[in-house]
C-alpha positions in Angstrom: 15.2 22.7 29.5 16.4 25.1 26.8 18.3 22.4 25.0 15.2 20.2 25.0 13.2 23.0 23.4 15.9 23.4 20.7 16.3 19.6 20.0 12.6 18.6 20.1 11.5 20.4 16.8 14.5 18.8 15.0 13.6 15.3 16.2 9.9 15.8 15.3 10.8 17.1 11.8 13.2 14.2 11.2 10.5 11.7 12.3 8.1 13.2 9.8 10.5 12.4 6.9 11.4 8.9 8.0 10.0 6.1 5.8 6.7 4.7 7.0 5.2 1.3 6.1 1.5 2.0 6.1 0.4 -0.9 4.0 0.2 -3.8 6.3 -1.7 -7.1 6.2 -4.4 -7.6 5.0 -4.0 -4.5 2.8 -1.4 -6.3 0.7 -3.6 -9.3 0.1 -5.3 -10.4 -3.1 -8.0 -8.0 -4.5 -11.5 -9.3 -5.1 -13.8 -7.5 -7.5 -17.5 -8.4 -7.0 -19.9 -7.6 -9.8 -23.6 -7.3 -8.8 -25.8 -7.6 -11.9 -29.0 -7.7 -9.9 -31.3 -4.8 -9.0 -30.9 -5.3 -5.3 -28.3 -4.4 -2.7 -26.3 -7.5 -1.5 -24.3 -8.0 1.6 -20.9 -9.5 0.9 -19.0 -11.9 3.2 -15.9 -14.0 3.0 -15.5 -17.4 4.4 -12.1 -19.1 4.9 -11.3 -22.8 4.8 -11.8 -23.1 8.6 -15.4 -21.8 8.3 -14.8 -18.4 9.8 -17.0 -15.7 8.1 -16.2 -12.0 7.9 -18.5 -9.4 6.4 -16.8 -7.3 3.7 -19.6 -4.7 3.0 -22.4 -4.0 0.7 -22.5 -4.0 -3.1 -24.9 -1.6 -4.8 -27.3 -2.8 -7.6 -25.7 -3.1 -11.0 -22.3 -2.1 -9.8 -19.0 -3.6 -8.7 -17.0 -3.3 -5.5 -13.3 -4.0 -4.8 -12.2 -5.5 -1.5 -9.0 -7.2 -0.1 -9.1 -10.8 0.9 -9.2 -10.7 4.7 -7.8 -14.1 5.6 -4.4 -15.8 5.5 -5.8 -19.3 4.9 -5.2 -21.0 1.5 -8.8 -21.6 0.6 -12.0 -19.6 0.8 -15.2 -18.6 -0.8 -17.4 -15.5 -1.2 -21.0 -15.3 0.0 -23.7 -12.7 -0.8 -27.1 -12.3 0.7 -29.9 -10.1 -0.5 -30.6 -7.4 2.1 -34.4 -7.7 1.7 -34.6 -11.5 1.8 -31.9 -13.2 3.8 -32.7 -16.6 2.3 -31.4 -15.5 -1.2 -27.8 -16.5 -0.3 -25.4 -17.1 -3.2 -22.0 -18.7 -2.6 -19.0 -18.8 -5.0 -17.1 -22.1 -5.5 -14.1 -22.5 -3.2 -10.9 -21.0 -4.6 -7.4 -20.3 -3.5 -7.3 -16.5 -3.2 -3.5 -16.3 -2.7 -2.8 -18.0 -6.1 -3.3 -14.7 -8.0 -3.3 -11.0 -7.0 -6.7 -10.2 -8.5 -10.1 -12.1 -8.7 -13.4 -11.2 -10.3 -16.7 -12.8 -9.3 -19.9 -11.9 -11.0 -22.6 -13.0 -8.6 -24.3 -16.1 -10.0 -21.3 -17.0 -12.2 -17.9 -18.5 -11.7 -14.9 -16.8 -10.1 -12.0 -16.0 -12.3 -8.5 -14.6 -12.0 -8.2 -11.2 -13.6 -6.6 -7.8 -13.5 -8.9 -6.0 -11.2 -9.0 -2.9 -9.0 -5.8 -1.4 -10.4 -3.7 -4.6 -9.8 
């Protein structure tokens, strides 16, 4: 028992200094910067090539938000919906998010490859 009490702190201390890999998928995926030029909050979602949709969050009025692409599929598109009026849905054209590390989409315009979000 006494040996265990002597060895345990050394093992715990060594474990704290071992390399850790905290950035795992999808955190290493392409970054998407969404620019909202309107005066309304919009809800942002991503849709992959198979039709699955995943909410990414909300973008404030006249601001931009950075998100990682959440899917592994080769094609996808971004979708925004006005929080007040759900029928005001805007979709980006389909694009291949894995072709570049950074993308910028100004809602209502085209999507472009760019250096965004510190990439």
